C-alpha positions as CSV (number, residue, x, y, z in Angstrom):
1,X,-26.9,56.0,-64.1
2,X,-25.0,57.0,-67.2
3,X,-21.5,58.5,-67.5
4,X,-22.5,61.3,-69.9
5,X,-21.8,64.0,-67.3
6,X,-18.6,62.4,-66.0
7,X,-14.9,63.2,-66.3
8,X,-13.0,60.1,-65.6
9,X,-9.4,60.1,-64.6
10,X,-7.6,56.9,-65.4
11,X,-4.1,55.6,-64.6
12,X,-2.5,52.6,-66.4
13,X,-3.3,53.8,-70.0
14,X,-2.4,52.6,-72.7
15,X,-2.4,49.2,-70.9
16,X,-4.8,46.5,-72.2
17,X,-7.3,46.6,-69.4
18,X,-7.4,50.4,-69.3
19,X,-7.7,50.6,-73.1
20,X,-10.6,48.2,-73.1
21,X,-12.3,50.1,-70.2
22,X,-12.0,53.4,-72.1
23,X,-13.3,51.9,-75.3
24,X,-16.3,50.6,-73.4
25,X,-17.0,54.0,-71.8
26,X,-16.2,56.3,-74.7
27,X,-19.5,55.6,-76.5
28,X,-21.4,57.1,-73.5
29,X,-20.0,60.6,-74.0
30,X,-17.5,60.5,-71.2
31,X,-14.7,63.0,-70.9
32,X,-11.3,61.4,-70.0
33,X,-8.1,62.6,-68.3
34,X,-5.6,59.9,-69.1
35,X,-2.3,59.8,-67.0
36,X,0.4,58.5,-69.3
37,X,4.1,57.9,-68.6
38,X,6.4,60.0,-70.9
39,X,7.8,56.9,-72.6
40,X,4.3,55.8,-73.6
41,X,2.9,59.1,-74.9
42,X,3.1,58.3,-78.6
43,X,1.5,54.9,-78.1
44,X,-1.2,56.5,-76.0
45,X,-2.0,59.1,-78.7
46,X,-2.2,56.3,-81.4
47,X,-4.5,54.3,-79.1
48,X,-6.8,57.3,-78.5
49,X,-7.1,57.9,-82.2
50,X,-8.1,54.3,-82.7
51,X,-10.6,54.3,-79.9
52,X,-12.2,57.6,-81.1
53,X,-12.4,56.2,-84.6
54,X,-14.0,52.9,-83.5
55,X,-16.5,54.4,-81.0
56,X,-17.3,57.7,-82.7
57,X,-16.3,59.6,-79.6
58,X,-15.0,63.2,-80.1
59,X,-11.2,63.4,-80.1
60,X,-11.3,66.4,-77.8
61,X,-13.0,64.3,-75.1
62,X,-9.7,62.6,-74.4
63,X,-7.0,64.6,-72.6
64,X,-3.7,62.9,-72.3
65,X,-1.6,64.1,-69.4
66,X,2.0,63.3,-69.0
67,X,2.8,62.0,-65.5
68,X,4.0,59.2,-63.3
69,X,2.3,57.7,-60.3
70,X,5.6,57.1,-58.5
71,X,6.1,60.9,-58.2
72,X,4.5,63.5,-55.9
73,X,1.3,65.0,-57.5
74,X,1.5,62.1,-59.9
75,X,4.3,64.0,-61.8
76,X,1.7,66.3,-63.4
77,X,2.3,69.9,-64.3
78,X,0.7,72.3,-61.9
79,X,-1.9,73.6,-64.4
80,X,-3.0,70.1,-65.4
81,X,-3.0,69.0,-61.8
82,X,-5.4,71.8,-60.9
83,X,-7.7,71.0,-63.9
84,X,-7.8,67.3,-62.9
85,X,-8.6,68.1,-59.3
86,X,-11.4,70.5,-60.4
87,X,-13.0,68.4,-63.2
88,X,-12.5,64.8,-62.2
89,X,-15.6,63.0,-60.9
90,X,-14.6,59.3,-61.2
91,X,-11.1,57.9,-60.7
92,X,-9.9,54.5,-61.9
93,X,-6.5,53.4,-60.6
94,X,-5.2,50.6,-62.8
95,X,-1.5,51.3,-63.1
96,X,0.7,48.7,-61.5
97,X,3.5,46.2,-62.1
98,X,1.7,43.0,-63.1
99,X,4.7,40.7,-63.1
100,X,5.0,37.6,-60.9
101,X,8.8,37.9,-61.1
102,X,9.1,41.6,-60.3
103,X,11.8,42.7,-57.9
104,X,10.6,43.9,-54.6
105,X,12.0,47.5,-54.8
106,X,10.3,48.2,-58.1
107,X,7.1,46.6,-56.9
108,X,7.1,48.6,-53.7
109,X,7.8,51.9,-55.6
110,X,5.0,51.4,-58.2
111,X,2.4,49.3,-56.5
112,X,2.6,50.7,-53.0
113,X,4.2,54.1,-53.4
114,X,2.2,54.8,-56.6
115,X,-1.1,53.8,-55.0
116,X,-0.3,56.0,-52.0
117,X,0.2,59.0,-54.4
118,X,-3.0,58.2,-56.2
119,X,-4.8,58.0,-52.8
120,X,-3.4,61.5,-51.9
121,X,-4.6,62.8,-55.3
122,X,-8.1,61.3,-54.7
123,X,-8.4,63.2,-51.4
124,X,-8.0,66.5,-53.3
125,X,-10.6,65.9,-56.0
126,X,-13.4,68.4,-55.4
127,X,-16.3,66.5,-57.0
128,X,-15.3,62.9,-56.5
129,X,-18.2,60.5,-56.9
130,X,-16.2,57.3,-56.9
131,X,-12.7,56.0,-56.5
132,X,-12.1,52.6,-58.2
133,X,-9.0,50.7,-57.2
134,X,-8.1,47.6,-59.3
135,X,-6.6,45.0,-57.0
136,X,-6.4,41.2,-57.4
137,X,-7.9,38.1,-55.8
138,X,-4.3,37.1,-55.0
139,X,-3.8,39.6,-52.2
140,X,-4.9,36.4,-50.3
141,X,-1.3,35.3,-50.8
142,X,-0.6,31.8,-49.3
143,X,-3.9,31.6,-47.5
144,X,-5.8,28.3,-48.1
145,X,-9.5,27.5,-48.4
146,X,-12.4,29.9,-49.0
147,X,-11.4,33.6,-49.5
148,X,-14.2,36.0,-48.8
149,X,-14.6,39.5,-50.3
150,X,-14.8,40.9,-46.8
151,X,-11.4,39.5,-45.9
152,X,-8.1,41.1,-46.4
153,X,-5.7,41.1,-43.5
154,X,-3.7,37.9,-43.0
155,X,-0.2,36.7,-42.0
156,X,0.0,33.7,-44.3
157,X,2.7,35.2,-46.5
158,X,3.0,35.6,-50.2
159,X,4.4,33.7,-53.2
160,X,6.0,36.7,-54.8
161,X,6.5,40.5,-54.5
162,X,3.5,41.2,-56.8
163,X,1.1,39.6,-54.4
164,X,2.9,41.2,-51.4
165,X,2.8,44.8,-52.8
166,X,-0.8,44.5,-54.2
167,X,-1.8,43.4,-50.7
168,X,0.0,46.4,-49.0
169,X,-1.5,48.8,-51.6
170,X,-5.1,47.4,-51.0
171,X,-4.6,47.9,-47.2
172,X,-4.0,51.6,-47.9
173,X,-7.1,51.9,-50.2
174,X,-9.2,50.0,-47.7
175,X,-8.3,52.6,-45.1
176,X,-9.8,55.3,-47.3
177,X,-13.3,53.8,-47.3
178,X,-14.1,55.8,-44.2
179,X,-13.6,59.1,-45.9
180,X,-14.0,58.5,-49.7
181,X,-16.5,56.6,-51.9
182,X,-14.3,53.7,-52.7
183,X,-14.9,50.5,-54.6
184,X,-12.2,47.8,-54.7
185,X,-12.2,45.4,-57.7
186,X,-10.4,42.1,-57.3
187,X,-10.2,40.2,-60.6
188,X,-9.1,36.6,-60.7
189,X,-6.7,35.4,-63.5
190,X,-7.7,37.5,-66.5
191,X,-7.6,35.9,-70.0
192,X,-8.6,37.0,-73.4
193,X,-12.0,38.1,-74.8
194,X,-14.6,35.4,-74.6
195,X,-15.8,36.3,-78.2
196,X,-12.7,37.2,-80.1
197,X,-10.0,35.7,-77.9
198,X,-8.1,39.0,-78.0
199,X,-5.4,39.5,-75.4
200,X,-2.3,41.4,-74.9
201,X,-0.3,39.0,-72.8
202,X,0.3,35.2,-72.8
203,X,0.3,34.1,-69.2
204,X,-2.0,32.1,-66.9
205,X,-4.0,29.6,-68.9
206,X,-1.9,30.4,-72.0
207,X,1.0,28.5,-70.6
208,X,-1.2,25.4,-70.8
209,X,-2.5,26.3,-74.3
210,X,1.0,26.8,-75.7
211,X,2.2,23.6,-74.0
212,X,-0.5,21.5,-75.6
213,X,-0.1,23.2,-79.0
214,X,3.5,22.0,-79.3
215,X,2.6,18.3,-79.9
216,X,-1.2,17.9,-79.5
217,X,-1.2,14.3,-80.6
218,X,1.1,13.3,-77.8
219,X,0.8,15.8,-75.0
220,X,-3.0,15.7,-74.9
221,X,-2.8,12.1,-73.8
222,X,-1.2,12.8,-70.4
223,X,-3.1,15.2,-68.3
224,X,-0.8,17.3,-66.0
225,X,-3.7,19.0,-64.3
226,X,-5.0,18.4,-60.8
227,X,-8.4,17.1,-59.7
228,X,-8.4,19.1,-56.4
229,X,-7.1,22.5,-57.6
230,X,-9.2,25.1,-59.4
231,X,-7.8,27.9,-61.5
232,X,-10.2,30.9,-61.5
233,X,-10.3,32.4,-65.0
234,X,-12.2,35.5,-66.0
235,X,-12.3,36.8,-69.7
236,X,-11.4,40.4,-70.2
237,X,-14.8,41.4,-71.6
238,X,-16.5,40.1,-68.4
239,X,-14.0,42.0,-66.2
240,X,-14.7,45.3,-68.1
241,X,-18.5,44.8,-68.1
242,X,-18.4,44.1,-64.4
243,X,-16.2,47.1,-63.6
244,X,-18.5,49.5,-65.6
245,X,-21.6,48.1,-64.0
246,X,-20.1,48.5,-60.5
247,X,-19.1,52.0,-61.4
248,X,-22.7,52.9,-62.2
249,X,-24.2,51.1,-59.2
250,X,-24.1,53.1,-55.9
251,X,-24.6,49.9,-54.0
252,X,-21.0,49.2,-54.8
253,X,-19.7,52.2,-52.8
254,X,-17.6,50.8,-49.9
255,X,-17.6,47.3,-51.4
256,X,-14.7,45.0,-52.2
257,X,-15.8,42.8,-55.1
258,X,-14.1,39.7,-56.3
259,X,-14.6,39.5,-60.1
260,X,-14.2,35.8,-60.3
261,X,-15.8,32.7,-61.8
262,X,-18.3,31.4,-59.2
263,X,-17.8,27.8,-60.6
264,X,-14.2,27.6,-61.8
265,X,-12.9,24.3,-63.3
266,X,-10.2,22.2,-61.9
267,X,-6.9,22.3,-63.7
268,X,-7.5,18.8,-64.8
269,X,-10.8,19.9,-66.4
270,X,-9.2,22.9,-68.0
271,X,-6.5,20.6,-69.5
272,X,-9.3,18.4,-70.9
273,X,-11.3,21.3,-72.4
274,X,-8.1,22.6,-74.2
275,X,-7.3,19.0,-75.2
276,X,-10.8,18.4,-76.7
277,X,-10.5,21.7,-78.7
278,X,-7.1,21.0,-80.0
279,X,-7.1,17.2,-80.4
280,X,-10.7,16.2,-80.4
281,X,-10.4,14.1,-77.3
282,X,-9.9,14.1,-73.5
283,X,-6.7,13.0,-72.0
284,X,-6.2,9.3,-71.2
285,X,-4.3,9.5,-68.0
286,X,-3.9,12.1,-65.3
287,X,-0.4,12.3,-63.8
288,X,-0.4,12.7,-60.0
289,X,0.2,16.2,-58.7
290,X,3.0,14.9,-56.4
291,X,4.9,14.1,-59.6
292,X,3.9,17.0,-61.8
293,X,4.6,19.9,-59.4
294,X,8.3,19.0,-58.5
295,X,8.9,18.2,-62.2
296,X,7.8,21.7,-63.2
297,X,10.2,23.2,-60.8
298,X,13.3,21.4,-62.2
299,X,15.9,23.9,-63.7
300,X,15.3,22.7,-67.3
301,X,11.4,22.5,-67.1
302,X,10.6,26.1,-68.3
303,X,12.5,25.5,-71.6
304,X,10.4,22.3,-72.2
305,X,7.0,23.4,-71.0
306,X,7.1,27.2,-71.4
307,X,5.9,27.6,-67.9
308,X,8.2,29.8,-65.8
309,X,8.9,28.7,-62.2
310,X,7.2,31.8,-60.8
311,X,3.9,30.7,-62.4
312,X,3.9,27.1,-61.3
313,X,2.3,27.7,-57.8
314,X,-0.8,29.2,-59.5
315,X,-1.7,25.8,-61.0
316,X,-1.6,24.2,-57.5
317,X,-3.4,26.8,-55.4
318,X,-5.6,25.5,-52.6
319,X,-7.9,28.6,-52.7
320,X,-11.5,29.3,-53.6
321,X,-12.5,32.9,-54.2
322,X,-16.0,33.7,-53.0
323,X,-17.9,36.1,-55.3
324,X,-21.2,36.4,-53.4
325,X,-21.2,40.2,-53.3
326,X,-20.1,40.4,-56.9
327,X,-23.1,38.2,-58.0
328,X,-25.5,40.3,-55.9
329,X,-24.3,43.5,-57.6
330,X,-23.9,42.2,-61.1
331,X,-26.8,39.8,-61.7
332,X,-29.4,42.7,-61.7
333,X,-27.4,44.1,-64.6
334,X,-27.5,40.7,-66.4
335,X,-23.7,40.2,-66.1
336,X,-22.4,36.7,-65.4
337,X,-19.0,35.1,-66.0
338,X,-19.0,33.0,-69.1
339,X,-18.1,29.3,-68.7
340,X,-14.7,28.3,-69.9
341,X,-15.9,25.5,-72.3
342,X,-17.9,28.2,-74.1
343,X,-14.9,30.4,-74.9
344,X,-11.9,28.2,-74.9
345,X,-12.2,27.9,-78.7
346,X,-11.9,31.7,-79.0
347,X,-8.7,31.8,-76.9
348,X,-7.1,29.0,-78.9
349,X,-8.1,30.5,-82.2
350,X,-6.5,33.8,-81.2
351,X,-3.3,32.1,-80.2
352,X,-3.2,30.2,-83.5
353,X,-3.5,33.4,-85.4
354,X,-1.0,35.3,-83.2
355,X,1.6,32.8,-82.0
356,X,3.6,35.6,-80.6
357,X,2.5,39.0,-79.2
């Protein structure tokens, strides 16, 4: 299947993931309807010009529509709403608050209320071939052990309102599978491009990279990672390739797919891989987690380490994200998650060239 006869409606533009997705699809002759918040219109126009220039796509294949997912009918003008309902064939819903420290009211309004509005819009699309909802592996909240792609409901609780509201939103999309052709994508912790290192945000593994870059000669000696805990990282290019392949594969209709590394490294191993790249050696001593975790939660710790308190739990997760269905669907397309040692140099190189974003 190709997208040459598709009109794809996308929320979340000009966000990094949405922009990368559009750039990947633009070369295939896709027509786009891009829902953009009023405050981001100028940035969106500039991004479209750049994408059109880089891909050779016709400028008139991109229709920027002013709107807001938190409003009824997505805040679209009536004429544009009717056009979108009539012409859209594929819907990608990426817009969300991706902030571990987000306040609950804002997260509920955007992540849950916004998704509910997109769901209602999806029901009115006349020629809908697929609705793609971008969730997260961390809807699993405080659950421990193996997390299956077929599992969602639980009462284990959540570490923050981001997890809580993405879980509530996914429940609502899951309920649509009985009436619409839905695919739910659950990426793990997204990092930069495995080839160029390009990213738009320094979080996740970047906290560790920035920490070790401060004083590599000293900090690389003492490993603050954990031998039991694995941090599941996925580079953005793998995530985009996976999403596009799943969008073209009718076997993915009705599926929930965890876009995750099937063999993630422990945080101790991640520390050592960064240490080798920066300082040419592995760490000498691993500090026990029972000392590291409470130390990172001390009031002054974020100023010293650069790791905010809200991110600390993700380096001590007792979770493994199964990706059996993802591998079944992606391997026929030749798509596999790169191994961290093969791209850690690209991530560090980009940080060195762009210390601040």
